[in-house]
C-alpha positions, 0 to 999 in steps of 0.5 A: 759192542763198544759202550764209549762215544768215539774213543781216542784208541783211533788216533794211532790208525788215523796216523797211519792214512799219511801213506800215499804218494801225492797224486799226478796232474794230468794234461787237461785236454786229456780228459776233456778241459780246456788248458787255457779256459782253466786258467780263469779259475786263478784270475776269479781266485785272485780278484777274491783274494784282492777283494779281502773274501778270504786271504789264500786258497786251493782249487782242484779240478778233475774229471774221469779219476784223474786231476787236471788242476791243483794250484796254491792261490795267496796266503796260508797265514796272513801274519807270517806271510806264509804262502799257499801250498797246495798240500795245505791242510784245511778245517773241513767243517760241515764237509765231514758231514758227506763223509758220515753219510758214506759210512752210514751208506757202506753198513746199509749195503751190508744189510747192518743198516736201514734207513728206514730204521728208528735211530732208537733200535740202535739208542734207547733213549731215542724211544718215545720223544718228545716234541717242542711247542714254542709258548713265549719267544722270549728276549734270548736268540736261543741256540748255541750260546743262548737260553731256550724260548719257553715251551711245553712238549708234546709227545713225537708222532713217531720216532726219527730215523736213519734217513730223517738225520741223513736229510735233515728232517728229524728236528733234532738240534734243528733249532731254537729249544734243540740247540739251547738245550743240548748245550749241557750235553756239548760241554761235556765232549771232551771228557772221555767215556762220556757216551754223551750223544747216547743221551741226545734222545732226552732233548725235545725235537724242534718239529715233528719229524720229517714234517720240515727241512731245518738244518741240523749243524751237530747232533744229527751227524753225530748220532749217526757216527754213533750209530755207526760205533754200535753197529760196526764195533769200532770207534767213529775215526776207527771205521774211516781210517780203516774203510774209507781213508786207507783204501781210498789213499786219502792221506794226511786226514784226520780229527787231530793234526800231528805236529809235522801236519799242523805245520801245513795247517792253515790259518782260519780267519774272519774278513770283515772291514778291519782286514782278517782276525784269527778266528778265535778257537779255530780247532772248536769243531775238532779234537783228538777224544771226541769224533764228530760226524758233523764236523772237525775232520781237517785235510788237504784239497787232494786227499777229499778229492779222492773221496769224491772221485769215489762217489763222481765214478759211481762208488770206486776209484782206482779199483777200490770200491766202496759203495754201489753206484746205486747207492751213489745214485740214491745219495745224490737224488733230491730225497728231500724236494726243495718244496718241503717246509723250513724252519728258519734257523738263520744256518741254511735256513731253506732250499733255494729254487732249483736244489733238492737234499739228498743223504747228507748233501745238496742237489741240483734238481732244476739248473735252469730254476738253480741258474746254474752251469752244472748238470742236472744231478750234481751234489755238493756241500761245504763247511763253516770255514769256507771250503766247498765241493760237488760232484756232478756224475754226468760229467764224472767231475769233481771240483773243490774251493778251499779257503779259510774264511767263510765266503759263499759268492765265490762258491757259485761264481766257481762253479761257473769258471769251471764249467765252462772249461768243460769242452767235450 
């Protein structure tokens, strides 16, 4: 088994994932969608571009494993005036997490991991963890970029498990103490050969395992990626390339695009009253040597759509089976109900009405309570830079909104204009 974390050896393998021919866009009516009604997607995106929500977008809708809508809108580089293109490459950020969840489920199906396994079975530092109890809030904000509050520790009532990490109920790097205390570890992320994730078990948990839902933006899914490494004997990037990206034909998806791919990389912006400001250090989640399970993948809409279409179709696409239907059903089930108490971290602080949480994805448990046109059992997730996707297994439908300026208002409007185009 490898002892080094996310080794750079995977990069040549990732480059090989750029082989598949572009998919054909079918007539929408052939898959039960209205061409006329799909035109409302472009109208919606144009309104948001005019309002300054984002500079450009790629939108994609597919049903029954076939793309029925793929359009580019606006600009991918405002300063250069470069038009958006349908094969533009986007920083996916936390849309990496569902990919990691699928990697874990693949090993579960092989009997090499159990969802109830303690993480300490694979990473010994996670045995006998402590839980932080804050005694003085202090003046700092804590989290990344700030000092932790004053705290004491008590023993964890049990070890955290694989499913705790998948559902953001572990307490690992889920609040002020964990995120602040992890900064020294993540400062070493570019040091090849430093197995920093193995040592994250030394950091106090922010709450007792399983007692709350609080988003673990980085640590939880990075640990899952490390577990995949330990079990598979491959770096995480090698595993994804060989077991997922290449079989599904997910071209041009990687942690670190080559020079030619970077010419198609969309510029990331922060929106505001002064217009679009280029985001500093846009590649902070990605690396040529550190392959995070929580974020960092980059790729075009079409590549990620193939991943989503596989899930919508019960784990299989174009004759390639990645997961069984039962595993996909579990992934998209509300494992965590909306009523679970949450720790207000300021990042996805709670499950909204009508939503539960599955394995790496948010799940529509009650469309009426959510005030949504999505089917019950639809599941989704988003990325920090503005990307968003959902899977509707009931309708075998997927949709992606790919932008690089965070604007979650557009996500829910996009849901409505896509679902109203479903006519059969």
